[in-house]
C-alpha positions as CSV (number, residue, x, y, z in Angstrom):
1,X,19.6,0.2,-6.2
2,X,17.2,-1.7,-3.9
3,X,20.1,-3.6,-2.2
4,X,22.1,-0.4,-1.9
5,X,19.1,1.5,-0.4
6,X,18.5,-1.4,2.1
7,X,22.2,-1.3,3.1
8,X,22.1,2.5,3.7
9,X,18.8,2.2,5.7
10,X,20.4,-0.6,7.8
11,X,23.4,1.4,8.7
12,X,21.6,4.7,9.4
13,X,20.3,4.7,13.0
14,X,17.8,7.6,12.5
15,X,15.8,5.8,9.9
16,X,12.2,4.9,10.8
17,X,9.0,4.6,9.0
18,X,8.4,4.0,5.3
19,X,10.6,4.9,2.4
20,X,9.9,5.1,-1.3
21,X,12.6,3.7,-3.6
22,X,12.6,5.1,-7.1
23,X,14.3,7.5,-9.4
24,X,12.7,10.5,-7.8
25,X,11.2,11.4,-11.1
26,X,8.0,9.3,-11.2
27,X,6.3,8.5,-14.6
28,X,3.0,6.9,-15.3
29,X,3.1,3.1,-15.3
30,X,2.1,3.1,-19.0
31,X,5.4,4.8,-19.9
32,X,7.3,2.0,-18.2
33,X,5.2,-0.7,-19.9
34,X,5.7,0.9,-23.3
35,X,9.5,1.0,-22.6
36,X,9.6,-2.7,-21.7
37,X,7.8,-3.5,-25.0
38,X,10.2,-1.5,-27.0
39,X,13.3,-2.9,-25.3
40,X,12.0,-6.5,-25.7
41,X,11.3,-5.8,-29.4
42,X,7.6,-6.6,-28.9
43,X,5.8,-3.2,-28.6
44,X,2.7,-4.8,-30.0
45,X,2.4,-7.1,-27.0
46,X,1.7,-4.1,-24.7
47,X,-2.1,-3.6,-24.7
48,X,-2.9,-0.4,-23.0
49,X,-6.5,0.7,-22.6
50,X,-8.0,-2.8,-23.0
51,X,-9.3,-2.8,-19.4
52,X,-11.3,0.0,-17.8
53,X,-9.4,2.5,-15.6
54,X,-9.6,1.4,-12.0
55,X,-10.4,5.0,-11.0
56,X,-7.6,5.3,-8.5
57,X,-5.8,8.6,-8.4
58,X,-2.2,8.8,-7.3
59,X,-0.3,11.8,-6.0
60,X,3.2,12.5,-7.2
61,X,4.2,13.3,-3.5
62,X,3.6,9.6,-2.7
63,X,6.7,8.8,-4.9
64,X,9.1,11.2,-3.3
65,X,12.6,9.8,-2.5
66,X,13.4,13.0,-0.5
67,X,13.2,11.2,2.9
68,X,15.4,8.3,1.7
69,X,17.9,10.7,0.1
70,X,18.1,13.1,3.0
71,X,18.4,10.5,5.7
72,X,20.8,8.1,4.0
73,X,22.5,9.9,1.1
74,X,20.9,7.4,-1.4
75,X,21.3,8.3,-5.0
76,X,20.0,6.3,-8.0
77,X,22.8,4.3,-9.6
78,X,21.0,2.3,-12.3
79,X,18.2,3.8,-14.4
80,X,15.2,1.9,-15.5
81,X,16.3,1.1,-19.1
82,X,19.8,0.0,-17.9
83,X,18.4,-2.1,-15.1
84,X,15.9,-3.8,-17.5
85,X,18.7,-4.5,-20.0
86,X,20.9,-6.0,-17.2
87,X,18.0,-8.2,-16.2
88,X,17.4,-9.4,-19.7
89,X,21.1,-10.2,-20.1
90,X,21.1,-12.1,-16.8
91,X,18.0,-14.1,-17.7
92,X,19.4,-15.0,-21.1
93,X,22.6,-16.3,-19.5
94,X,20.6,-18.3,-16.9
95,X,18.3,-19.9,-19.6
96,X,21.1,-21.2,-21.8
């Protein structure tokens, strides 16, 4: 999706500024970390809450893909879980 978005941005003349690339449905980072642990078969390795909260507050609007979508027609092609599984498969092939 990153390469696809960069391609669309490169061929669209009206694109300027900053763009957020994501699913358009943001979730807390802890959700992604727990998913990684589950997919890797090592959920016990994900240690949430060990460090103190950094106090930063994020706004969901910061993660909007509306500008990218409206200016380029970008649509998510690969979801988080599928992308992670593809990365694991690729890495396993490379490490053999």
